[in-house]
N, C-alpha and C positions, 0 to 999 in steps of 0.2 A: 626081465628087469621090472619091477613094480612101480606105478607111478601114482603119488599121492597129492591131493591138493587139499590146502587149509586156507582159510581166512585169516589175515595178519591180525593178531591181537594189538599190536602198537602201531603209532604213527610211522609211515613209510618215511618221514623225515627225523624221527627219533634214531638217531644213527645208533648211539650206544644200545638202546633198547631193542633195536631190530638185530643188530649183531648178538647180543645176549640171547634173544629168541632163536636165532639161527642155530646158536651153539647147543641150545636145548633139544633143538630137533635133530642135530647130530648126534647127541647122546641117545637118541631113539633109534639111530640108524638111517637118517633121513638126510640127502643132501639137495640143496636148493639147485633149480635150474630156471626159475623165473619168479620176479617178484613184480606185483601189480596190485590189482584189486584183491588178488589172492596171491598164494605161494605155490608153486609146483616142485615137488621133490621126487628124487627117485631113492630106492632102497638101497643106497651104496654109502650111506654115512657111514663115518668112523667115529665112536666115542671119544670125546676129548678134542675134537677139531675147534680150531679156532677159526673166527671169520672178521675180515675187514673189509668194509664197503668203502670203496674209492670213487669219489664224483668224478664224472666224465662228461665230456661235451655232447656231441651229438651221436643220435642212432647211428649204428654201423661202424663207428670209430673204435680203435683200439689204442691202449697206452703205446707211447713209442717202446720200440725194442731195447734201447737203453734203460729204461725204467722196468721191463719185465726181467731184464737180466739181473738189474741191481736187487730187486725183490727176491727172484729166485735163488741168488747169492745168500742172501739173508734167511731164507727159508720158507718162502711164501710161493705159492703157485697161483697161477692165474686161472680164472674162471671166465668166460665170455658174459657179454652185457646181461645182465637179469633185467634190467628195464631202463627207462632212459636216464634216471639218475645216477646210477652206478655201474660199476664194474665190480668184482668180487676177487678178493685174494682170500686164501685159507692156507692153514697149514695145521699137520698133525705132529710137529714137532713142539714139545713143551718148552723147549729152550730156544725158540726161533726169537728173535728180538723184534720189538716193535717197528712199525714202519716209519713211524716220526719220532723223533728224539725229544722234541719239545712241543707245547701247545701251540705256539705262534704259528709254526710251519704247518701245523694241522689245520690251523685256521685259514692259512693262504690256500689250501688245497680246496677248502670250500668256497672260494670266493667266485668262482664260475656259476656253481650251483644257486649260491645266494642271489648273483645279478638275474639268472633266469627266472628266478622266483618270483622277484620285484617284476620283471618285465610280464609275465605271465599274469601276476596279480593286477596289474595296471590294466592289460587287456580285458580280464573279466570285469572289472570295474566300468571299464569304458563301453562294454557290452551292455552291461545292465543299464548305465546312463543314457545309450542310444535308445533302449527299448522302452524306458520311461519316456523321455522325449518324444517317441514315436506316439505312445499312447496318449500323451498331452495333446499332442498336434491332432489326433486322430477326434479328440473330443472338442478342441476349439475351431479347428479349420473347417469350412463348408465341405459338403460331401461331392459337390461338382462347381466347377467354374461357371455354370448356369444356374446355381441356386440364387432364386431371388428372395428367400426369406430364411437365411440361416440362422440358426440357433445354437449358440455356443454352449457346451455340456448338455446338450439335449439327450445324447445316447448314454450319459453316465448311469442311470439307472439299469440299463441293459448290459451294460459293460459290468456291472455289480452282480447282475444274476448269472452272466457266463463266467465270472471269476468264482461262482461256486458250483459251476459244473465239476462233476467228480473228476474228469480227466484233468482239468485245470488245476483244480486242489491236489491231485496225485503229483503233477508236474512241480508244483510250489514245494511240496514237501521233498520232492526229490531234489529241486535246487536248494532247499535248505539244508538238506544232509551233505550235499556235497560241497556246499559253501563252509558248514562246520568242518567237514574233512580237510578242507584245504586251509581254511584258518589254523587248525591244528597243527596240521604239517608245517605250514609256515612259521606259526609261532616257535615250534620245536626247533626248526632250522635257524631261526633268528637268534633264540637265546643261545644257542650252540654257539653259532658264530661269535656272539657278543663275549661269551666267555673266553674263548680260544682266545680272540684278539688281545684280550687282557691278560693273557698268558695263565688263564687259569683251566682246569679241567670242565669238560663240558657238564652242565647239570645232570644231576642224578635223573634216571629214566623213570616214568612213574610205573613202567612194567606193563604185563600184560593185562587187558582190560576187556571184559566181557561185554561191555557197552559198546566198543569199537568194533567188536565182531558183529552185534546185533545191528549196528550200523551199517556196516558193509554188506550184511546179508540183505537187508531191507532196500539197499540202492540197487543190489544186483536184482532183486525181484522186481522193482519198479520199474526198470529197463524194457523189458518185453511187455509188461502191462501198459506203458506209456506208448508204445509202438503201436499196440492193437488198439488203444483210445484214439490215438491219432488218425488212424486208419478209418475207425467208425465217425470220428469228427468230420474228417475231410467228406465221408460218404454223405454225412447229413449235409455238409454244404453245397456238394455238388447234386444233392436231391436223388442220389443213388438209393436212398432208404425211404423215398416217398410211397404212400400207400393209397393205392385208388380209393375214392370216396368210397364207393359200394362195398368195399372191405373194411372201412374204418368205423369201428364200435361206439367210439365216443361222441356226446352229442355235438350238434352243430346246428347252424341256421342254414337250410337249404337255400339255394336261390328261387327255386320254385315257390317256397313259402312266401318269399318277399315278393315275387312279380305277380301282377295281375294279368300281364300278357304271358300266355303260354311260352316257355322255353324249354329246351330240350339239349342234352349233351350233342356233340357233333357227331359220334358215330349213329345217333338217330335220326340226325337232319342230313349230313352228307353220306353220299355213296362209299366214300373212303372212310376208313376207321377214324382218322382224324386229318385235318388239314394240316397240323402242325407235328414237328418230329417229336415234342416232349407231351406229356400228359397235361391235359387241360384242368381236370378233377382230382385232386390229391390231397392227402394230409399229410404233415410232418410232424413228428414227435420230437420235443427238445426235452430238456431235464437240466434243473438246479436245484440244491438244497435249498434254496430260498422259495422256489416253486416247484414242487414235485409234480404237479400237473401244469404242463406248458406244451401247448399245440397249436399248429395253425391249419387251416383249410383253405384251399384255394379252388374256386368254382367259375367256370363259363359255362353260358347257355346261348342257344340260338333260336331264334324265332323260326318256326316252319314255313313263313312267309317269304318267300325267295327275293333278293333284290340283285341288282346288277354287280354291287361290291359287297365284300363280307366285312364283318367287325366294326360296326359303328354301335354307338351306345344311346341311341334315341331311335323310336319306331317310326318308319315309314317317313323321313325327311326327305325333300325334295321329291315329292311324289313317288314314293317307294324305291328309290335310287339305291338304298342300303338295306341289308339286311341288320333288324335288330338284334345285338349280341351283348347282352349285359354281363357284367363279372363282379364276384364278390369275394372278398378277402376276409378272413377272420382270424384272429388269434387270441386264445384263451389262457389266462393264468389263473392258478390257485396258489397265492402268496402266503407263506407261514407268518410274515409281518404284515399285518393290515396297513400299516402306515405307508407301506411301500406303492399302495394300490394306485393312487393318483399320479406318482412321478413314473411309475412304469407305464399307466396307461398314455401319458402325454409322450413319453418316449417312443412307445411303440407306435402312436400316431405319427411322431416325427419321421419314424423309419418308414411307414406307408407313403408319408407326402410325397408327391410328385414335384421334384425341385423347380420346375420351369413354371409352376403355378403359384398365385397367391392365395393362400387359404386364410379364410375368416373363422376365427373360434369363436365358441359361445359356451357357456356353461348354464345349464338348465336344470331345475328340480324336477323330480318324477317320483310319485309315490314307490314306496319300497327301495329305494336306491341310495346309495351315498353320493353318487355323482352320475351326471351325465354331461359328456362334452362332446358338442357337435362341430365339424369344420365342414365349410362349403367353399366352392370356388365359384365366382361369378360367370355367369355364361357357359359355365362348363357342366359335364354330367357328374363330375367328380365329388364324391362326399364321404367322411368319415364320422364316425360315431365311437364314443367310448362309454360303457357302462361298468360300475363297480358296486360292490355289495360285499362287506366283511371280508375283504382280502381277496375277493373273486374278481376277476377282470375279465373284460371281453372288448376286443377294439375290432372295428370293421371298417374295410375301405370298398366302397360301391361305387360304380359307373352304370347309369341305367337312368331312368325316368321316375322311379319310386323316389319318396323322400324318406330319410332314414327316422328322421323326426315322427313321422305318421305311424311308425312299427316300432316304438319303443317297447310295446309291451311283449311283442316278439323276442326283440333282441336282450330283454332282460331276463328272459328264460335261462339265458346262458350263466347268471350269477345268483340266481334265487330257486 
């Protein structure tokens, strides 16, 4: 027995159109065994077969025995549930009477299916409302209960860049296509039920549509693509795709260029390969259609001069009690829309901001740059700087004894 699969060229809830299409397939020798995103057939169809789709309730239920016997006496045979909305009755007898003698009773048979679609539609809308509310709260609420300097909507430019990530755009395309599919199905069912309740025949089916087939095919193709995309996004989020800086070829400011005090990676200072479980010096690559170039570099260094304790950000405090250990984070953007440069720079600075510290911001001029934004914390080694030129942006966060303001010529090389 041969199995054939076809994409359904009509709305799943266009009952007259779906029945007519199944009858066309029977004339080609195909009998349906499943309906969903696609239809599955066996090559046992009999030309001239008529089909009637009967809405049913829950998956796994069958019509009551009395109904099956009544339909059998009328010349109609029962086929097990094809998909959640329907069971199938068919007949090869051209004289078999119709299952319903009037349109009102046919409409009553669809009431359960219509109610289920209303409930499901409400649930879909609720999910989207919750998602929109969650995004809004993310933009408004502080990142932490310890945030002493919250700024509402500070991360909005970064959210915009993320929305133009190819995976997110493909997901939005998939969501749009599935919404259109659901709305088309619900509209077809609503129009049918409205006509039947009025004692009228259901509206004529628009018939088979190549556009529906293409839409179904695109939805199916997008599903595995999105699964792979989400796996890659998750890997990026968990630093699984981090690149050691020694293998990273894109330009970045090295910690050694910034420091006057000699500093080295931990593997050159300590006997162990690293005193931490995760890599200290690595790069991460992001992508957005609004910023084809978008990457971040994280670096930590250690003075060869030992101290009793590790990971301090100022040299030789308290008579050499601590080992000097500065760090430098940098994120670089090449934006296709130059007007986004300063908002993106401020958003990245807010992302870098340590929330339990109070930052002082200052914008200063510098030759050859569109803007320079500096941020400092009183009595703390933490500093930030953002430089921008013609849509290129570089944002730095540094902890150490150097002053970023004194190294603007070095930092500006990232955007000039």
